[in-house]
C-alpha positions in Angstrom: 104.7 102.7 61.0 100.7 102.3 59.4 100.8 102.5 55.4 98.6 105.5 55.4 101.6 107.3 57.3 104.5 106.5 54.9 102.3 107.3 52.5 101.2 110.7 53.6 105.1 111.1 55.1 106.7 110.3 51.4 104.0 113.3 50.0 105.5 115.6 51.8 108.8 115.2 51.4 108.4 114.6 47.5 106.4 118.6 47.8 109.1 119.7 50.4 112.2 119.2 47.4 110.0 120.1 44.9 108.1 123.2 46.2 110.9 125.9 46.7 109.3 129.4 48.1 110.0 132.2 46.0 113.2 133.9 46.3 114.6 131.0 47.9 117.3 129.4 45.5 118.7 126.8 46.7 122.4 125.6 45.7 123.2 122.6 43.4 125.0 119.2 44.5 128.8 119.9 44.6 129.7 120.2 40.6 126.6 120.3 39.3 126.5 123.9 38.8 126.6 125.6 36.0 129.5 128.5 35.7 129.3 131.5 37.5 125.9 130.5 38.9 125.2 131.8 42.2 123.1 130.9 45.2 121.8 131.8 48.7 119.8 129.5 50.4 119.0 128.8 54.1 121.3 126.8 56.9 121.5 126.0 60.4 118.6 126.1 63.4 118.6 130.3 63.3 118.8 129.5 59.8 121.2 131.4 58.3 122.1 132.3 54.9 124.3 130.5 53.2 125.8 132.4 49.6 127.7 130.9 47.1 129.6 130.5 43.5 130.3 127.7 41.2 132.9 127.8 38.7 134.0 125.7 35.8 137.7 126.6 36.0 140.1 125.4 33.2 143.3 124.1 32.6 144.7 121.0 31.7 141.2 119.5 32.8 138.2 121.4 33.6 137.6 121.7 37.9 134.1 122.4 39.1 134.9 124.6 41.9 132.7 125.9 44.2 133.0 129.1 46.8 130.4 129.4 49.5 130.4 131.5 52.7 127.4 132.3 55.5 126.3 135.4 56.4 124.3 135.8 59.7 120.7 137.0 59.7 121.1 137.2 63.6 123.9 139.9 63.0 124.1 141.0 59.4 126.4 143.2 59.3 129.1 140.6 60.6 131.5 139.7 57.6 131.2 135.8 57.0 134.3 134.1 59.2 135.1 131.7 56.4 134.9 130.5 53.2 134.9 127.3 52.6 136.7 126.4 48.9 135.4 122.3 47.2 136.5 121.2 43.5 136.2 118.3 42.0 137.3 117.3 38.5 134.6 117.6 36.1 134.8 114.6 33.9 137.1 112.0 34.1 141.1 112.2 33.8 143.6 110.3 32.4 143.2 106.4 33.4 146.0 106.0 36.7 147.2 109.4 37.0 148.1 110.1 40.5 146.4 112.9 42.2 147.1 114.9 45.3 145.1 116.5 47.8 147.0 119.7 47.2 145.1 122.9 47.3 147.1 126.6 45.9 146.4 129.5 44.2 149.1 131.5 43.3 148.1 135.3 41.9 149.4 138.6 41.1 147.7 141.8 43.3 146.6 145.3 42.6 150.2 146.1 43.7 151.4 143.9 40.7 153.3 141.9 43.4 152.8 138.1 43.6 151.7 136.6 46.3 150.4 132.9 46.9 147.4 131.2 49.6 148.2 127.8 49.7 145.5 125.5 51.8 147.1 122.6 51.1 147.6 121.5 54.9 144.1 122.2 55.3 142.4 120.1 52.6 140.2 117.3 53.3 139.7 115.0 50.3 137.3 112.2 49.6 137.9 109.3 49.2 141.5 110.6 51.6 144.0 111.6 49.0 146.6 110.4 47.2 144.7 108.5 45.1 144.4 107.3 41.2 141.9 108.2 39.2 139.6 105.8 39.4 135.4 106.2 37.8 134.9 106.7 41.7 134.0 111.0 42.4 137.1 112.4 44.3 136.7 116.3 45.2 138.5 118.6 48.1 137.2 121.2 50.7 139.3 124.0 52.3 138.2 126.4 54.3 139.9 130.2 53.5 140.1 132.8 56.0 137.9 136.5 54.8 141.7 138.1 54.4 142.9 135.0 52.1 139.5 135.0 49.9 139.9 139.0 49.5 143.6 138.8 48.5 142.0 136.3 45.6 138.8 138.1 44.8 140.9 141.2 44.7 143.8 140.4 42.3 144.8 140.9 39.0 144.8 137.8 37.8 144.7 133.9 39.6 146.4 130.3 38.7 145.1 127.4 41.2 146.7 123.8 41.7 144.1 121.2 42.5 144.9 118.1 42.9 148.0 118.8 41.6 146.3 120.3 38.3 146.6 123.7 36.9 144.2 125.9 36.1 143.3 129.3 35.5 140.6 131.4 36.7 139.3 134.0 33.8 138.4 137.9 34.7 134.3 137.0 34.8 135.3 134.3 37.6 137.3 136.9 39.2 134.8 139.6 39.3 131.8 136.6 40.4 134.4 136.1 43.5 134.4 139.6 44.4 130.5 139.7 43.6 130.6 136.8 46.8 132.6 138.9 48.7 129.9 142.0 48.4 127.2 139.5 49.5 129.4 138.1 52.5 130.1 141.6 54.1 134.1 141.4 53.2 133.7 144.7 51.1 133.5 146.4 54.6 137.0 144.3 55.8 138.7 145.7 52.7 
């Protein structure tokens, strides 16, 4: 490729990375979102819209967790088919700590009955675990059904075990999950 074309291509890429259309919000990189930060961004070829929320969930350690789902533009009344949850530790953990690639939620519903949503069998981890705490980045990813997500969003309180670490969602974080359910069209399914 001639030098002038390479230069123009670089300029176009830089402008595309910097220029954001009004009303368009891009998703932060995994682990870079602020607590309660929301986004909507175009995804796919059509494109459809991904709605998400980032949470900093505290417990023994702070975990950076995102929940996101896709809303179809071609059928805006259709609810999201799955909600993806991703998690990673906010900071370095104790050296040598064994982390397990597990992801489970324990909650108390509106009816005051406890329930759990265990996604451990669906978890994809990077790197594949179990793993010892190292300076390298570790993360978990799993897909939830809309029914599972709604149960969590509608719960009175939610605790979670991620990487074998216990954390608790605050009430404002549960409110953010309910708002995400609304954006994803899951309210009608309630």
